[in-house]
LOGU-288568 format. One record per residue: residue in one letter; x negated, y negated, z of N, C-alpha, C in turn. Coordinates in pm, whole numbers, padded with zeros to 5 digits, always signed. Atoms other than C-alpha are relative to their C-alpha. Last residue first. Layout:
N
AXYZXYZXYZ
...
//
This chain:
280
X-00023-00108+00070+00409-01018-00117+00012+00118+00051
X-00020+00048+00099+00372-01345+00082+00061+00089-00148
X+00015-00090+00118+00379-01205+00425+00034-00081-00128
X-00141-00044+00080+00368-01480+00651-00045+00069-00122
X+00052-00068+00123+00103-01542+00968+00130+00058-00099
X-00139-00034+00108+00138-01798+01194-00077+00067-00101
X+00003-00060+00114-00139-01881+01473+00136+00056-00046
X-00117-00083+00059-00144-02145+01726-00025+00072-00136
X+00037-00100+00134-00437-02225+01961+00158+00060-00035
X-00098-00055+00043-00413-02515+02227-00047+00089-00090
X+00005-00030+00094-00694-02649+02459+00133+00078-00064
X-00110-00116+00024-00723-02874+02707+00002+00048-00129
X-00042-00028+00135-01052-03092+02782+00098+00118+00031
X-00020-00137+00011-01149-03283+03083+00055+00023-00151
X-00166-00069-00048-01277-03616+03120-00014+00157-00023
X-00039-00012-00146-01661-03762+03129+00095+00038+00040
X-00144+00052-00061-01674-03671+02754-00039+00017+00148
X+00068+00090-00090-01973-03534+02523+00111-00071+00072
X-00021+00146+00027-01920-03212+02318-00027-00061+00141
X-00022+00089-00124-02025-02866+02263+00046-00110-00036
X+00075+00150+00011-01963-02589+02011-00020-00101+00133
X+00120-00022-00088-01783-02245+01921-00062-00144-00002
X+00064+00123-00007-01451-02193+01727-00114-00025+00098
X-00060+00075+00087-01315-01843+01623-00079-00146-00012
X-00087+00116-00024-01593-01688+01799+00073-00066-00117
X-00121+00059+00084-01764-01369+01645+00115-00089+00044
X+00009-00015+00151-02089-01259+01758+00101-00094-00104
X+00093+00097+00025-01993-01344+02125-00073+00001-00130
X-00085+00122+00065-01700-01103+02054-00114-00116+00015
X-00134+00024-00101-01906-00804+02053+00061-00125-00049
X+00038-00109-00105-02206-00659+01832+00148-00006+00078
X+00129+00035-00047-02070-00818+01487+00001+00099+00130
X+00069-00120-00073-01800-00850+01272-00137-00020+00065
X+00153+00039-00020-01591-01168+01086-00005+00162+00102
X+00095+00125+00040-01278-01261+00942-00139+00028+00046
X+00148-00017-00097-01094-00907+00890-00045-00157-00030
X+00073+00077+00058-00717-00907+00814-00151-00018+00062
X+00147+00050-00062-00510-00631+00924-00060-00083-00095
X-00017+00117-00056-00140-00568+00806-00090-00079+00046
X-00039+00112+00055-00266-00368+00520+00078-00141+00083
X-00039-00007+00116-00440-00126+00738+00043-00133-00086
X-00036+00147+00095-00636-00106+01056+00021+00046-00132
X+00106+00055+00099-00601+00253+01200+00078-00150-00079
X-00019-00044+00136-00359+00271+01472-00103-00059-00062
X+00010-00170+00020-00327+00276+01876+00034+00024-00206
X-00133-00049+00079-00193-00104+01868-00008+00148-00031
X-00077+00033-00084-00472-00189+02174+00174+00023-00112
X-00019-00051-00149-00725+00030+02059+00145-00057+00014
X-00033+00080-00044-00730-00073+01646+00060+00041+00146
X-00080-00039-00055-00988+00177+01476+00077-00125+00103
X-00008+00079-00050-01196+00129+01159+00127+00032+00126
X-00140-00028-00001-01432+00389+01020+00080-00116+00091
X-00122+00070-00059-01738+00276+00875+00115+00038+00023
X-00016+00130+00037-01906+00553+00710+00037-00107+00098
X+00065-00069+00152-02089+00879+00791+00045-00137-00063
X-00058-00127+00005-01844+00833+01117-00026+00049-00136
X+00073-00068+00121-01982+00510+01226-00008+00147+00003
X+00078-00084-00056-01732+00302+01440-00078+00079-00113
X+00021-00104+00093-01519+00028+01388-00128+00071+00043
X+00124-00043+00035-01329-00185+01608-00015+00098-00079
X+00017-00174+00005-01047-00382+01692-00161+00009-00026
X+00138-00074-00007-00990-00756+01763+00058+00141-00019
X+00015-00150-00013-00709-01008+01718-00128+00057-00004
X+00078-00082+00043-00601-01378+01732-00028+00141+00035
X+00102+00021-00077-00294-01431+01783-00109+00034-00039
X+00111-00097-00050+00051-01436+01632-00080-00052+00095
X+00127+00018-00093+00378-01605+01542-00081+00106+00041
X+00027-00062-00147+00561-01500+01246-00089-00050+00089
X+00132+00035-00066+00637-01680+00909+00040+00045+00139
X-00067+00042-00173+00931-01507+00714-00129-00010+00074
X-00026+00114-00014+00835-01515+00321+00064-00025+00149
X+00076+00085+00104+00849-01140+00262+00054-00154+00041
X-00098+00038+00098+00979-00921+00562-00098-00115-00051
X-00008+00168+00031+00678-00759+00754+00080-00023-00090
X-00039-00006+00120+00740-00361+00838+00027-00150-00037
X+00037-00095+00090+00506-00295+01129+00072-00003-00167
X-00102-00100+00063+00553-00631+01251-00041+00092-00093
X-00074-00050-00137+00284-00829+01472+00131+00108-00035
X-00115+00011-00022+00077-00919+01165+00074+00086+00119
X-00097-00072+00057-00270-00868+01230+00153-00051+00020
X-00141-00011-00026-00543-01083+01254+00081+00084-00020
X-00105+00048+00080-00938-01121+01278+00158-00003+00043
X-00095+00120-00036-01242-01017+01477+00084-00029-00107
X-00072+00033+00160-01394-00658+01419+00062-00113+00058
X-00112+00123-00044-01680-00592+01702+00061-00030-00137
X+00011+00153-00011-01911-00284+01606+00157-00049+00024
X-00125+00052-00016-01995+00091+01730-00031-00157-00043
X+00036+00141+00065-02286+00344+01637+00138-00082+00030
X-00040+00040+00136-02228+00638+01850+00011-00133-00034
X+00044+00017+00128-02457+00717+02096+00061-00005-00126
X+00026-00144+00059-02214+00872+02379-00108-00010-00113
X+00051-00069-00098-02260+00533+02567-00005+00149-00051
X+00160+00013-00012-02220+00357+02261-00037+00088+00083
X+00054-00056+00104-01863+00478+02224-00155+00015+00021
X-00031-00186-00028-01756+00386+02576-00062+00069-00133
X+00117-00062-00078-01946+00070+02505+00029+00132+00036
X+00142+00036+00063-01717-00026+02215-00084+00085+00103
X-00004-00103+00098-01383+00109+02374-00145-00010-00096
X+00013-00150-00019-01429-00124+02648-00020+00078-00063
X+00116-00024-00102-01536-00412+02464+00000+00143+00029
X+00072-00009+00132-01179-00389+02215-00177+00064+00105
X-00011-00162+00029-00988-00371+02554-00112+00043-00107
X+00053-00054-00128-01179-00712+02617+00038+00150-00018
X+00143+00018+00072-01092-00865+02247-00090+00099+00130
X+00033-00115+00088-00696-00720+02332-00153-00011-00065
X-00048+00080+00143-00688-00973+02638-00054+00161-00078
X+00099+00088+00108-00759-00765+02957+00074-00009-00102
X-00062+00102+00096-00622-00569+03239-00083-00049-00083
X-00134-00075+00100-00682-00262+03414+00052-00063-00067
X-00130+00065-00021-00902-00441+03698+00132+00083-00075
X-00028-00007-00145-01185-00208+03691+00131-00040+00056
X-00037-00109-00008-01180-00160+03307+00028+00015+00178
X-00111-00035+00086-01157-00515+03212+00044+00135+00050
X-00111+00057-00057-01407-00598+03466+00130+00058-00080
X-00013-00079-00122-01668-00328+03321+00137-00083+00073
X-00074-00123+00000-01592-00447+02981+00037+00093+00140
X+00112-00136+00020-01675-00772+03071+00078+00124-00029
X+00018-00124-00071-01394-01052+03112-00113+00100-00045
X+00110+00041-00114-01397-01408+02957-00080+00133+00071
X+00084-00084-00017-01201-01450+02675-00075+00004+00071
X+00057-00038-00115-00891-01661+02690-00090+00128+00014
X+00091+00059+00021-00749-01837+02385-00086+00005+00119
X+00084-00005+00082-00529-01582+02296-00135-00093+00016
X+00089+00122-00024-00393-01467+02623-00100-00035-00153
X+00000+00077+00127-00148-01202+02570-00047-00130+00060
X-00061+00118-00047-00231-00926+02879-00026-00101-00145
X+00025+00109+00077-00313-00554+02774+00094-00150+00018
X-00162+00098+00065-00258-00311+03017-00082-00149-00042
X+00016+00178+00001-00597-00093+03055+00131-00032-00043
X+00051+00060-00120-00550+00257+03172-00017-00160+00002
X-00046-00021-00099-00340+00473+02948-00049-00073+00113
X-00121+00043+00030-00450+00286+02626+00061+00050+00109
X+00034+00140-00030-00838+00354+02760+00136-00027-00027
X+00034-00001-00144-00795+00738+02776+00022-00166+00036
X-00111-00047-00071-00629+00761+02447-00035-00047+00156
X-00144+00118+00019-00893+00548+02320+00127+00043+00061
X+00051+00110-00036-01180+00792+02435+00124-00140+00015
X-00035+00009-00144-01021+01093+02351-00041-00112+00083
X-00153-00026-00037-00993+00998+02005+00049+00038+00132
X-00066+00128+00010-01371+00868+02004+00210+00023+00004
X+00045+00029-00152-01480+01227+02154+00060-00170-00047
X-00081-00045-00131-01306+01406+01897-00031-00089+00097
X-00140+00063+00013-01444+01162+01611+00071+00087+00104
X-00037+00100-00020-01799+01258+01736+00160-00082-00003
X+00035+00115+00115-01733+01587+01697-00017-00129+00096
X+00044-00066+00095-01673+01886+01950-00071-00052-00125
X-00029+00045+00119-01576+01686+02237-00083+00096-00076
X-00136-00093+00079-01598+01903+02560+00023-00064-00130
X+00055-00121-00019-01941+01766+02742+00114+00077-00070
X+00100-00035+00068-01860+01412+02592-00040+00150-00004
X-00057+00003+00143-01539+01376+02748-00085+00030-00077
X-00083-00119+00004-01662+01454+03089+00083+00026-00147
X+00078-00086+00013-01949+01181+03024+00075+00181+00016
X+00026-00028+00104-01683+00964+02981-00105+00060-00067
X-00115-00038+00089-01510+01031+03256-00067-00028-00139
X-00007-00118+00004-01827+00985+03465+00105+00067-00066
X+00135-00126+00058-01936+00683+03305+00040+00118+00030
X-00026-00072+00158-01600+00507+03348-00101+00079-00015
X-00071-00068-00040-01665+00415+03756+00064+00068-00149
X+00035-00087-00055-01977+00269+03659+00085+00107+00054
X-00021-00003-00108-01803+00058+03411-00052+00127+00076
X-00137-00025-00099-01908+00052+03088-00003-00014+00133
X+00053-00101-00075-02162-00215+02913+00125+00065+00086
X-00070-00086+00025-01950-00425+02654-00017+00123+00085
X-00151+00042+00030-02049-00781+02733+00082+00153+00004
X-00113+00012-00120-02328-00676+02905+00131+00019-00016
X+00008+00160-00055-02490-00583+02575+00068+00027+00109
X-00103+00010-00088-02537-00158+02529-00016-00170+00052
X+00058+00098-00107-02749-00106+02231+00106-00051+00100
X+00013-00093-00084-02560+00136+01968-00065-00068+00119
X-00139-00034-00027-02453-00128+01728+00010+00121+00129
X-00057+00118-00072-02798-00294+01709+00132+00040+00045
X+00007+00043-00098-02952+00038+01633+00057-00130+00109
X-00120+00081-00046-02773+00111+01357-00026-00025+00141
X-00062+00068+00139-03081+00226+01140+00101-00094+00065
X+00122+00129+00043-03269+00353+01419+00067-00096-00073
X-00040+00059-00118-02933+00564+01547-00111-00119-00026
X-00171+00086+00008-02926+00701+01202-00001-00087+00126
X+00060+00097+00120-03341+00780+01187+00169-00051+00007
X+00043+00162-00035-03280+00912+01557-00020-00081-00138
X+00142-00036-00022-03037+01173+01465-00057-00111+00003
X+00056+00098-00075-02676+01114+01499-00125+00016+00046
X-00001+00105+00062-02577+01363+01282-00033-00128+00037
X+00126+00021+00053-02640+01623+01482-00059-00091-00081
X+00104+00088-00117-02329+01514+01685-00134+00037-00080
X+00022-00097-00134-02109+01612+01387-00108-00064+00073
X+00154-00030-00056-02006+01376+01108+00016+00086+00126
X+00029+00047-00125-01644+01363+00950-00158+00038+00035
X+00045-00090-00087-01590+01457+00566-00047-00110+00161
X+00055-00126+00081-01426+01181+00363-00030+00094+00140
X+00145+00012-00048-01164+00901+00495-00038+00139-00060
X-00002-00129-00076-00891+00806+00277-00169+00050+00024
X-00004-00130+00058-00944+00466+00140-00012+00079+00081
X+00133-00065+00038-00875+00153+00328+00034+00158-00045
X+00029-00090-00085-00484+00017+00317-00167+00066-00001
X-00054-00130+00037-00457-00291+00131-00076+00108+00116
X+00070-00108-00089-00496-00659+00184+00050+00114-00065
X-00043-00131+00057-00476-00965-00057-00061+00124+00076
X+00063-00151+00026-00522-01249+00138+00067+00067-00052
X-00096-00097+00069-00433-01656+00132-00068+00110+00001
X+00064-00066+00087-00594-01883+00413+00110+00104-00082
X-00060-00049+00122-00552-02169+00595-00050+00063-00091
X+00040-00077+00108-00756-02297+00861+00134+00035-00046
X-00082-00129+00038-00661-02570+01103-00055+00052-00130
X+00033-00074+00087-00897-02793+01328+00105+00069-00043
X-00143-00085+00060-00761-03089+01541-00089+00099-00137
X+00038-00062+00113-00980-03272+01790+00077+00116-00074
X-00059-00155+00020-00822-03488+02022-00102+00032-00122
X-00073-00044-00132-00944-03825+02237+00071+00145-00092
X-00195-00061-00018-01165-03927+02002+00019+00042+00098
X-00049-00043-00129-01545-04132+01977+00156+00026-00044
X-00067+00104-00026-01711-04121+01663+00094+00043+00081
X+00073+00081-00098-01968-03842+01589+00059-00129+00087
X-00071+00131-00027-01766-03591+01490-00078-00107+00048
X+00045+00089-00095-01991-03260+01369+00096-00131-00003
X-00025+00112+00055-01953-02948+01137+00003-00102+00143
X+00063+00100-00084-02061-02613+01083+00032-00147-00051
X-00027+00145+00054-01817-02400+00879-00086-00082+00130
X+00000+00115-00117-01940-02038+00931+00002-00123-00076
X-00022+00102+00056-01844-01759+00659-00009-00091+00126
X-00099+00101+00049-01926-01437+00807-00036-00116-00033
X-00094+00016+00107-02179-01185+00712+00093-00060+00003
X-00089-00140-00035-02340-01039+01052+00080-00017-00154
X+00055-00120-00013-02631-01284+01026+00054+00102-00072
X+00104-00050-00077-02446-01569+00923-00078+00118+00014
X-00043-00124+00001-02325-01712+00590-00072+00041+00136
X+00100-00077+00010-02338-02113+00555+00051+00160+00046
X-00053-00149-00025-02072-02386+00519-00182+00107-00012
X+00064-00086+00102-02156-02764+00581+00043+00125+00038
X+00045-00167-00032-01996-03022+00779-00042+00063-00118
X+00082-00036+00084-01948-03413+00835+00001+00156+00017
X+00107-00049-00008-01589-03469+00996-00100+00032-00115
X+00120-00045+00140-01299-03646+00925-00121+00025+00071
X+00035+00098+00069-01093-03662+01276-00092+00075-00107
X-00053+00167-00054-00933-03423+01221-00044-00070+00157
X+00012+00037-00151-01075-03096+01039+00048-00158+00018
X-00010+00164-00045-00906-02913+00784-00035-00034+00116
X-00003+00048-00131-01011-02573+00651-00016-00153+00017
X+00000+00132+00008-00899-02412+00314-00020-00044+00199
X-00005+00065-00168-00894-02090+00245-00050-00120-00035
X+00043+00139-00036-00811-01916-00125-00002-00019+00164
X-00032+00060+00138-00748-01572-00288-00030-00159+00045
X-00015+00112-00054-00958-01375-00020+00046-00118-00126
X+00075+00096+00054-00975-01011-00106+00081-00139-00015
X-00070+00132-00020-00906-00737+00117-00106-00079-00082
X-00141-00025-00033-00995-00367+00131+00070-00121+00007
X-00082-00100+00134-01329-00348-00085+00127+00012+00029
X+00085-00124-00008-01453-00663+00129+00084+00113-00116
X-00037-00115+00099-01356-01013+00102-00081+00092+00002
X+00085-00024+00096-01402-01201+00430+00038+00073-00108
X-00038-00147+00037-01130-01421+00610-00128+00061-00087
X-00005-00037+00127-01252-01787+00683+00013+00140-00014
X-00166+00024+00019-01199-01903+01060+00011+00063-00157
X-00015-00139+00088-01548-01853+01174+00134-00019-00007
X-00095-00094+00011-01598-02209+01298-00044+00109-00100
X+00023-00078+00134-01872-02428+01416+00099+00115+00016
X-00046-00111-00027-01896-02735+01672-00044+00086-00157
X+00090-00023+00110-02092-03080+01716+00094+00182+00033
X-00031-00132-00034-01836-03319+01937-00112+00090-00151
X+00011-00108+00129-01903-03656+01993+00022+00130+00032
X+00097+00074+00103-01842-03943+02227-00031+00066-00140
X+00117-00059-00015-01545-03790+02392-00072-00079-00102
X+00033-00012+00130-01223-03986+02473-00181+00068+00014
X+00092+00088+00019-01155-03897+02851-00027+00019-00148
X-00097+00068-00077-00821-03673+02890-00107-00135-00025
X+00073+00044-00072-00962-03480+02583+00062-00108+00090
X-00059+00088-00053-00739-03275+02384-00084-00060+00114
X+00081+00043-00104-00855-02993+02179+00039-00122+00004
X+00000+00152-00050-00629-02864+01903-00081+00009+00139
X+00049+00026-00139-00638-02526+01721-00030-00148+00022
X+00044+00149-00046-00450-02433+01435-00043-00014+00119
X+00033-00015-00131-00450-02084+01255-00074-00126+00037
X+00023+00167-00013-00257-02075+00919-00061+00030+00166
X+00037-00011-00133-00284-01674+00786-00043-00166+00022
X+00082+00127-00024-00104-01627+00465-00022-00021+00161
X-00032+00075-00124-00066-01258+00380-00067-00151-00044
X+00059+00166+00008-00045-01078+00019+00052-00050+00136
X-00070+00097-00047+00030-00707+00070-00088-00120-00023
X+00075+00079+00018-00105-00335-00058+00105-00159+00026
X-00052+00117+00029-00022+00001-00003-00067-00138-00033
//
């Protein structure tokens, strides 16, 4: 199946005291991949900003911009139209022996445990027990994501990602990005390369054409099974035509939608609004 989606992602920063300057970078432009094609994408910034675009180390499109005049509000609106499709049928799954030293060296960045994804000590014995009985890496992944869906309750808080995988597991709560961190750390614990994917998903399983719906920034993972295979832990499904990829990396810190610095003596508040519309 295939779909055409329009995504509008609006972020507004409001300063209680006008900021003297702000310097930011945005990762809001979807990627063109084998399963999705970006027809057009536009980034609007107010006040008017100087900007430049580049590709980061992980392949994401980054727009760096700066506003050097005093302003009490910064608004960034990204609008994209993307054709999506279900990924190709997977081929043969690998065995544990396929995760040999050369493979792990090739994907070392996605095996190393950063603080953001490192499993809680209370989770490690459960992971070791699953590893002892899992016949293949694929079987291990299935058991892990089932365990996580039973344990971690999702919070809807699109603008707040701060918990580590350890905190999310110990408290049993986290946003979709936190839950993805727990899963990535659990896979890396068994030396399975796993990476973080940031993007969007249409919240309806059968999206209606020309009906805008409210959504939020989303995250899922991809793991190495002889090729990169996606899994949406919070929705319990393989990413398909409802998913739109923006960026990939080791964890959320490689994939922030917006990141920057500003100069003000006051406080700042942030609002994020995401709207997805199926066009075809």
